[in-house]
C-alpha positions as a printed NumPy array, in Angstrom:
array([[ 53.203, 101.213,  90.994],
       [ 50.756,  98.674,  89.125],
       [ 51.837,  96.965,  85.7  ],
       [ 51.246,  98.949,  82.988],
       [ 48.414,  97.869,  80.048],
       [ 50.643,  99.545,  77.486],
       [ 51.072,  97.271,  74.253],
       [ 54.099,  95.169,  74.459],
       [ 55.576,  95.674,  71.051],
       [ 58.566,  93.612,  71.496],
       [ 61.248,  92.289,  74.386],
       [ 63.946,  94.826,  73.636],
       [ 64.675,  96.446,  77.054],
       [ 62.742,  99.711,  75.92 ],
       [ 59.658,  97.567,  75.768],
       [ 60.126,  95.726,  78.564],
       [ 60.183,  98.952,  80.693],
       [ 57.162,  99.784,  79.174],
       [ 55.223,  97.324,  81.767],
       [ 56.215,  99.335,  84.52 ],
       [ 57.232, 102.332,  83.795],
       [ 53.722, 103.645,  82.624],
       [ 52.013, 105.842,  85.041],
       [ 55.434, 106.348,  86.963],
       [ 57.838, 107.614,  84.892],
       [ 60.104, 110.409,  85.312],
       [ 58.84 , 113.964,  83.764],
       [ 60.121, 115.013,  81.036],
       [ 63.466, 116.918,  81.09 ],
       [ 63.254, 120.88 ,  80.518],
       [ 65.498, 122.872,  78.68 ],
       [ 65.947, 125.537,  80.802],
       [ 66.601, 126.499,  84.834],
       [ 69.868, 125.557,  86.247],
       [ 71.516, 125.834,  89.762],
       [ 73.687, 127.342,  88.073],
       [ 72.522, 129.763,  85.733],
       [ 70.468, 129.339,  82.735],
       [ 70.916, 127.533,  79.678],
       [ 71.465, 128.398,  76.42 ],
       [ 73.278, 127.433,  73.314],
       [ 76.288, 124.673,  73.893],
       [ 78.672, 127.651,  73.24 ],
       [ 76.475, 130.317,  72.437],
       [ 75.618, 131.359,  76.666],
       [ 75.228, 127.757,  78.017],
       [ 75.787, 128.326,  81.65 ],
       [ 75.363, 125.721,  84.557],
       [ 77.22 , 123.513,  86.92 ],
       [ 76.523, 119.779,  87.085],
       [ 77.578, 116.839,  89.416],
       [ 78.864, 113.906,  88.049],
       [ 79.234, 110.315,  89.737],
       [ 80.839, 107.417,  88.284],
       [ 84.189, 104.928,  88.979],
       [ 85.549, 104.198,  85.302],
       [ 88.946, 104.788,  85.24 ],
       [ 89.503, 107.801,  82.898],
       [ 86.512, 109.757,  83.611],
       [ 88.173, 112.24 ,  86.464],
       [ 90.487, 113.062,  83.51 ],
       [ 87.791, 113.474,  81.245],
       [ 85.89 , 115.642,  83.088],
       [ 88.941, 118.557,  83.277],
       [ 89.067, 118.492,  79.437],
       [ 85.357, 118.916,  79.356],
       [ 85.383, 121.813,  81.414],
       [ 88.85 , 123.209,  79.299],
       [ 86.734, 123.12 ,  76.193],
       [ 83.262, 124.089,  77.779],
       [ 83.497, 127.586,  79.705],
       [ 80.032, 127.514,  80.312],
       [ 79.296, 124.602,  81.876],
       [ 80.931, 123.333,  85.031],
       [ 81.096, 119.707,  86.136],
       [ 82.535, 118.653,  88.889],
       [ 83.311, 114.709,  89.138],
       [ 82.687, 112.491,  92.298],
       [ 83.989, 109.425,  92.134],
       [ 81.741, 106.613,  93.94 ],
       [ 81.902, 102.782,  94.601],
       [ 81.126, 100.804,  91.759],
       [ 77.356, 100.176,  91.408],
       [ 76.848,  96.702,  92.62 ],
       [ 79.38 ,  97.563,  95.905],
       [ 77.337, 100.571,  96.726],
       [ 77.229, 102.896,  93.833],
       [ 73.921, 102.704,  93.145],
       [ 72.039, 102.533,  96.301],
       [ 73.699, 106.199,  96.921],
       [ 72.21 , 107.332,  93.581],
       [ 68.902, 106.053,  94.803],
       [ 69.067, 107.43 ,  98.144],
       [ 70.138, 110.774,  96.782],
       [ 67.28 , 111.139,  94.476],
       [ 64.806, 110.16 ,  97.302],
       [ 66.166, 112.791,  99.317],
       [ 65.688, 115.475,  96.593],
       [ 69.803, 115.933,  96.272],
       [ 70.744, 113.778,  93.584],
       [ 73.645, 114.595,  91.103],
       [ 72.793, 115.509,  87.475],
       [ 74.777, 112.515,  85.711],
       [ 75.416, 109.456,  87.002],
       [ 77.549, 106.682,  85.924],
       [ 74.56 , 103.504,  85.229],
       [ 74.826, 100.201,  83.655],
       [ 72.359,  98.905,  81.01 ],
       [ 71.623,  95.945,  82.972],
       [ 70.64 ,  98.669,  85.679],
       [ 68.815, 101.214,  84.194],
       [ 65.658,  99.389,  84.058],
       [ 65.625,  99.154,  87.649],
       [ 66.18 , 103.457,  87.806],
       [ 63.452, 103.48 ,  85.455],
       [ 61.375, 101.067,  87.689],
       [ 61.815, 103.209,  90.544],
       [ 61.487, 106.964,  88.887],
       [ 65.146, 107.81 ,  89.445],
       [ 65.637, 108.701,  85.636],
       [ 65.379, 112.012,  83.881],
       [ 63.726, 112.156,  80.404],
       [ 66.26 , 114.267,  78.177],
       [ 64.493, 113.541,  74.672],
       [ 63.812, 117.071,  74.193],
       [ 66.884, 118.527,  74.263],
       [ 68.824, 115.297,  72.799],
       [ 67.052, 113.61 ,  69.827],
       [ 68.72 , 115.355,  67.292],
       [ 71.925, 113.538,  68.103],
       [ 70.23 , 110.229,  68.742],
       [ 71.529, 108.982,  65.166],
       [ 74.822, 108.979,  67.046],
       [ 74.504, 105.787,  68.683],
       [ 73.955, 102.141,  67.991],
       [ 70.939, 100.845,  67.873],
       [ 70.705,  98.366,  70.797],
       [ 72.781, 100.965,  72.887],
       [ 70.352, 103.303,  72.312],
       [ 67.421, 100.957,  72.633],
       [ 69.237, 100.322,  76.547],
       [ 68.718, 103.564,  77.201],
       [ 65.332, 104.532,  76.138],
       [ 61.749, 103.809,  76.723],
       [ 59.371, 104.855,  73.292],
       [ 60.245, 108.449,  72.845],
       [ 61.749, 109.334,  76.393],
       [ 65.52 , 108.824,  76.857],
       [ 67.229, 108.984,  79.678],
       [ 70.997, 109.444,  78.5  ],
       [ 73.359, 108.585,  76.457],
       [ 75.534, 105.022,  75.665],
       [ 78.432, 104.963,  76.211],
       [ 80.319, 101.813,  75.666],
       [ 78.929,  98.189,  75.452],
       [ 80.725,  95.039,  76.603],
       [ 80.799,  92.284,  73.844],
       [ 82.988,  88.835,  75.59 ],
       [ 86.412,  87.096,  74.237],
       [ 88.556,  84.711,  76.029],
       [ 91.484,  86.174,  77.903],
       [ 94.235,  83.772,  77.873],
       [ 97.923,  83.369,  79.023],
       [ 99.289,  82.356,  75.631],
       [103.056,  81.574,  77.101],
       [101.321,  79.122,  79.103],
       [ 99.233,  77.825,  76.485],
       [102.457,  77.514,  74.206],
       [104.154,  75.586,  76.778],
       [101.689,  73.175,  77.291],
       [100.887,  72.715,  73.244],
       [ 97.585,  74.284,  73.636],
       [ 95.478,  76.743,  71.194],
       [ 92.441,  78.597,  71.701],
       [ 89.43 ,  76.528,  72.185],
       [ 86.449,  76.326,  69.685],
       [ 84.445,  74.643,  72.025],
       [ 83.465,  74.753,  75.593],
       [ 83.958,  71.072,  75.462],
       [ 87.543,  71.746,  74.176],
       [ 88.052,  74.262,  76.599],
       [ 86.608,  71.759,  79.337],
       [ 89.448,  69.403,  77.95 ],
       [ 92.331,  72.139,  78.487],
       [ 91.242,  72.509,  81.88 ],
       [ 92.159,  69.432,  82.674],
       [ 96.054,  69.482,  81.224],
       [ 96.387,  73.233,  82.485],
       [ 95.496,  71.464,  85.665],
       [ 97.717,  68.363,  85.547],
       [100.011,  70.333,  84.533],
       [101.044,  72.015,  87.892],
       [ 98.433,  71.47 ,  91.175],
       [ 98.388,  74.768,  91.688],
       [ 97.365,  75.753,  87.776],
       [ 93.946,  76.419,  87.245],
       [ 91.16 ,  78.49 ,  84.243],
       [ 88.928,  80.897,  85.047],
       [ 87.764,  81.799,  88.24 ],
       [ 84.461,  82.619,  90.07 ],
       [ 82.472,  84.984,  87.786],
       [ 79.459,  86.387,  89.7  ],
       [ 76.345,  88.791,  88.35 ],
       [ 76.824,  90.321,  85.029],
       [ 79.733,  87.956,  83.77 ],
       [ 77.711,  85.05 ,  84.813],
       [ 74.956,  86.736,  82.618],
       [ 77.067,  86.772,  79.583],
       [ 77.374,  83.323,  79.92 ],
       [ 73.586,  82.966,  80.071],
       [ 73.06 ,  85.125,  77.19 ],
       [ 75.853,  83.856,  74.993],
       [ 73.607,  80.543,  75.308],
       [ 70.603,  81.742,  74.112],
       [ 69.23 ,  81.487,  78.09 ],
       [ 67.208,  84.6  ,  78.828],
       [ 66.735,  85.706,  82.216],
       [ 63.312,  87.622,  82.05 ],
       [ 60.877,  88.206,  79.025],
       [ 57.326,  89.778,  78.624],
       [ 53.855,  87.894,  78.601],
       [ 51.262,  90.404,  77.679],
       [ 51.086,  92.734,  80.937],
       [ 53.542,  90.129,  82.901],
       [ 56.953,  89.772,  83.515],
       [ 58.117,  86.057,  82.894],
       [ 60.833,  84.841,  85.028],
       [ 63.203,  82.413,  83.459],
       [ 66.38 ,  82.945,  85.637],
       [ 66.122,  78.788,  87.164],
       [ 64.95 ,  77.915,  82.969],
       [ 66.474,  74.353,  81.387],
       [ 68.584,  76.666,  79.492],
       [ 69.968,  78.31 ,  82.423],
       [ 70.144,  75.07 ,  84.044],
       [ 72.325,  73.765,  80.693],
       [ 75.018,  76.596,  81.786],
       [ 74.974,  75.942,  85.38 ],
       [ 75.62 ,  72.126,  84.91 ],
       [ 78.412,  72.982,  82.642],
       [ 80.536,  75.288,  85.281],
       [ 78.837,  72.846,  88.169],
       [ 80.889,  70.14 ,  86.382],
       [ 84.404,  71.784,  86.233],
       [ 83.953,  73.01 ,  89.986],
       [ 83.31 ,  69.5  ,  90.913],
       [ 86.558,  68.526,  88.807],
       [ 88.284,  70.887,  90.818],
       [ 89.613,  73.006,  87.635],
       [ 88.403,  76.113,  88.464],
       [ 90.527,  78.687,  90.714],
       [ 89.638,  78.826,  94.407],
       [ 90.652,  82.683,  94.231],
       [ 87.637,  85.322,  94.667],
       [ 87.423,  87.317,  91.559],
       [ 88.7  ,  90.501,  92.142],
       [ 90.322,  89.629,  95.185],
       [ 94.706,  89.89 ,  95.37 ],
       [ 94.518,  86.455,  95.555],
       [ 93.015,  86.555,  91.935],
       [ 95.508,  89.395,  90.195],
       [ 97.922,  87.566,  91.946],
       [ 97.751,  84.176,  90.276],
       [ 96.406,  86.096,  86.666],
       [ 99.782,  87.442,  87.069],
       [102.358,  84.379,  87.92 ],
       [100.456,  81.715,  85.495],
       [ 98.44 ,  80.133,  87.977],
       [ 95.145,  81.228,  86.826],
       [ 95.517,  80.58 ,  82.559],
       [ 91.942,  82.073,  81.687],
       [ 89.406,  85.028,  81.829],
       [ 86.299,  84.699,  79.764],
       [ 85.294,  88.048,  79.854],
       [ 84.041,  91.424,  78.689],
       [ 86.332,  93.821,  76.58 ],
       [ 86.663,  95.97 ,  79.53 ],
       [ 88.71 ,  92.98 ,  81.73 ],
       [ 91.391,  94.075,  79.043],
       [ 92.088,  96.747,  81.969],
       [ 90.874,  94.851,  84.876],
       [ 94.042,  92.443,  83.988],
       [ 96.527,  94.749,  82.437],
       [ 96.119,  97.144,  85.425],
       [ 96.261,  94.394,  88.614],
       [ 98.488,  92.043,  87.332],
       [100.872,  93.745,  85.644],
       [103.635,  90.561,  86.414],
       [101.798,  89.115,  83.42 ],
       [102.451,  91.753,  81.075],
       [103.542,  90.08 ,  77.827],
       [102.217,  86.859,  78.212],
       [ 98.433,  87.246,  77.265],
       [ 96.458,  87.171,  74.439],
       [ 92.577,  87.481,  73.357],
       [ 90.748,  84.805,  71.276],
       [ 87.252,  84.435,  70.274],
       [ 84.483,  83.175,  72.973],
       [ 84.329,  79.147,  72.91 ],
       [ 81.128,  78.434,  71.5  ],
       [ 78.757,  75.76 ,  72.743],
       [ 78.386,  73.861,  69.025],
       [ 81.318,  74.185,  66.585],
       [ 81.159,  76.508,  63.961],
       [ 78.656,  79.142,  66.058],
       [ 79.514,  82.749,  66.715],
       [ 77.451,  83.596,  69.857],
       [ 78.543,  86.291,  71.681],
       [ 77.339,  87.208,  75.425],
       [ 77.78 ,  91.189,  76.727],
       [ 78.682,  91.317,  80.092],
       [ 78.195,  95.164,  80.726],
       [ 77.718,  98.533,  78.958],
       [ 76.572, 101.615,  80.467],
       [ 75.617, 104.877,  80.017],
       [ 75.686, 108.549,  81.31 ],
       [ 72.265, 108.866,  82.777],
       [ 70.295, 111.937,  83.688],
       [ 69.016, 111.549,  87.524],
       [ 65.653, 112.692,  88.481],
       [ 65.371, 116.225,  89.664],
       [ 67.871, 117.194,  87.442],
       [ 67.332, 120.845,  86.16 ],
       [ 69.814, 121.591,  83.782],
       [ 69.016, 118.719,  81.062],
       [ 70.518, 120.595,  78.139],
       [ 73.67 , 121.273,  79.683],
       [ 73.603, 117.321,  80.876],
       [ 73.012, 116.058,  77.588],
       [ 76.015, 118.443,  76.044],
       [ 78.355, 116.65 ,  78.415],
       [ 76.865, 113.09 ,  78.077],
       [ 76.62 , 113.708,  74.337],
       [ 80.358, 114.754,  74.392],
       [ 81.628, 112.092,  76.654],
       [ 80.8  , 109.454,  74.622],
       [ 81.74 , 110.748,  71.017],
       [ 84.476, 112.717,  71.362],
       [ 87.203, 111.208,  69.645],
       [ 90.037, 112.442,  71.69 ],
       [ 88.64 , 112.052,  75.079],
       [ 87.101, 108.587,  73.755],
       [ 90.404, 107.678,  72.74 ],
       [ 91.754, 107.682,  76.46 ],
       [ 89.097, 106.066,  77.701],
       [ 90.03 , 102.986,  75.809],
       [ 93.376, 103.329,  77.241],
       [ 92.633, 103.786,  80.55 ],
       [ 89.728, 101.369,  81.064],
       [ 89.418,  99.464,  77.839],
       [ 86.052, 100.839,  77.127],
       [ 84.252,  99.375,  73.606],
       [ 82.101, 102.862,  72.258],
       [ 78.59 , 102.722,  71.44 ],
       [ 78.743, 105.191,  69.087],
       [ 79.406, 104.742,  65.315],
       [ 81.639, 107.694,  65.039],
       [ 84.436, 106.478,  66.93 ],
       [ 84.731, 103.062,  65.351],
       [ 88.105, 103.8  ,  63.819],
       [ 90.02 , 105.441,  66.619],
       [ 93.415, 104.992,  66.809],
       [ 93.225, 103.25 ,  70.042],
       [ 91.271, 100.814,  68.709],
       [ 93.756,  99.395,  66.317],
       [ 96.822,  99.721,  68.235],
       [ 99.079,  96.59 ,  69.085],
       [ 99.218,  96.108,  72.958],
       [102.15 ,  95.494,  74.291],
       [100.749,  93.41 ,  77.199],
       [ 99.173,  91.074,  75.234],
       [102.143,  90.16 ,  73.455],
       [101.697,  93.369,  70.653],
       [ 98.175,  91.854,  69.705],
       [ 95.342,  94.361,  68.552],
       [ 93.214,  92.855,  70.857],
       [ 89.988,  95.044,  69.897],
       [ 89.812,  93.327,  66.581],
       [ 88.614,  90.499,  68.48 ],
       [ 85.76 ,  92.427,  70.149],
       [ 84.595,  94.345,  66.808],
       [ 84.101,  91.039,  65.28 ],
       [ 82.316,  89.858,  68.827],
       [ 80.271,  93.087,  68.679],
       [ 78.54 ,  92.276,  65.742],
       [ 77.996,  89.031,  67.07 ],
       [ 75.638,  89.772,  70.38 ],
       [ 71.872,  88.329,  70.186],
       [ 69.881,  91.383,  70.691],
       [ 67.482,  88.907,  72.061],
       [ 67.953,  89.927,  76.069],
       [ 65.9  ,  91.578,  78.186],
       [ 67.398,  92.965,  81.684],
       [ 64.231,  93.074,  84.438],
       [ 63.216,  95.636,  86.911],
       [ 64.549,  94.568,  89.567],
       [ 68.204,  93.93 ,  88.828],
       [ 69.859,  94.954,  91.773],
       [ 67.724,  92.707,  93.811],
       [ 68.361,  89.881,  91.434],
       [ 72.261,  90.203,  91.102],
       [ 73.008,  90.695,  94.72 ],
       [ 70.681,  86.929,  95.433],
       [ 72.577,  85.631,  92.671],
       [ 76.364,  86.596,  93.832],
       [ 75.559,  85.355,  97.097],
       [ 74.475,  81.916,  96.024],
       [ 77.029,  81.634,  93.191],
       [ 79.593,  82.689,  95.58 ],
       [ 78.639,  79.256,  97.64 ],
       [ 78.587,  77.563,  94.621],
       [ 82.394,  78.381,  93.332],
       [ 83.471,  77.514,  97.171],
       [ 81.596,  74.184,  96.972],
       [ 79.082,  75.124,  99.334],
       [ 76.169,  75.251,  97.172],
       [ 75.151,  74.173,  93.467],
       [ 74.137,  75.89 ,  90.822],
       [ 70.896,  74.857,  90.356],
       [ 70.031,  75.701,  93.464],
       [ 71.859,  79.27 ,  93.076],
       [ 69.586,  79.662,  90.133],
       [ 66.378,  78.483,  91.897],
       [ 66.889,  80.285,  94.706],
       [ 67.319,  83.718,  92.661],
       [ 64.508,  83.416,  90.605],
       [ 62.079,  82.1  ,  93.66 ],
       [ 63.38 ,  85.731,  95.12 ],
       [ 63.383,  87.639,  92.166],
       [ 59.339,  86.503,  91.892],
       [ 58.951,  87.397,  95.126],
       [ 60.401,  91.218,  94.559],
       [ 58.307,  91.779,  91.318],
       [ 55.148,  90.48 ,  93.376],
       [ 56.27 ,  93.2  ,  96.381],
       [ 56.694,  95.848,  93.895],
       [ 53.004,  95.45 ,  92.6  ],
       [ 54.028,  93.849,  89.27 ],
       [ 52.156,  91.195,  87.523],
       [ 54.293,  87.658,  87.009],
       [ 53.703,  85.391,  84.229],
       [ 53.286,  81.491,  85.53 ]])
């Protein structure tokens, strides 16, 4: 594919995608013809058999609930490895082989890559009447002009998860700034040699830190991609975390390793700066910490600011080759908007809805025993309003994040620097863009 000559009208994901998709996007979805029958009205004879690949907790039960209430459509759920751990590559391989499922869980950050490879199906012909149900930023993340590639499910505003029991014992309050956070890290580690603050961040968690600081990774100049992973603004973020590593304040336990969960449960790891979905990760993997933890707003670079990063968000995407787009959209829209089902996803997976109609779910107002009875989603509700929309994901994020993870892993372990990690990732990303025939701004 060559870079498009389409006019660039902004720097949202949708408009940035125009550079790589003109002339190579998937054909518009049909609203008839199915592997399992023919599409009809939602409750008036619609018949189809669909397969859905995903990994989020609660999705299997959601599919069962859908099948009970939509007898004409049978959805088979197949759990795959989380995207970055192999799920995305499996999806792309299946599309190339012509045997992909109709539906797949795809993160907002990865949709540009899928679209650039022609792996997505346009469902706009069958979905337009439902698009008003979604927050604009979430809808933009799954759109390109008039094309729509799926239904946004959740967004991922960030906050500070902290061990309140430990904080109280040390006379600490949640930090308002990153400078204060660093000083607290010193006090926490001084209180016990095995105590640390947040352990390593990789891929989209680290992107969220950059996002909050206004340190963009990608942009658009004319008909070319601008890559800024190693920009001065990003180096500011890298320098901060490099200092924490240098001072020995970061837990050596790799994120999501059993040692990490153990540290969260026994108070050895005092904080996690992460997205809303991390609540489910922490609760599920560190049960011994129940009642000790709380949630506070993300620390700021400047006192009084309210900037928030985003680390995730996903869609139920329709993959290239799906012949039952009407039925596929029926399920995708239902998963994102059904109050009973989504309430269960809040409980099981700590998802935060992308749909307007779900902001008042009782699960989002409930007091969480794990977090000391705090209604933690109040924090994320405020945070979601402060996530900057001035962020563009690039078209080769699978490659970018793989290279970043490799380099960051070494930096967190003290075997490299964050500066080098960003520079290496930028160089490899630029090379990959050019390898795909895309123009890169100097």
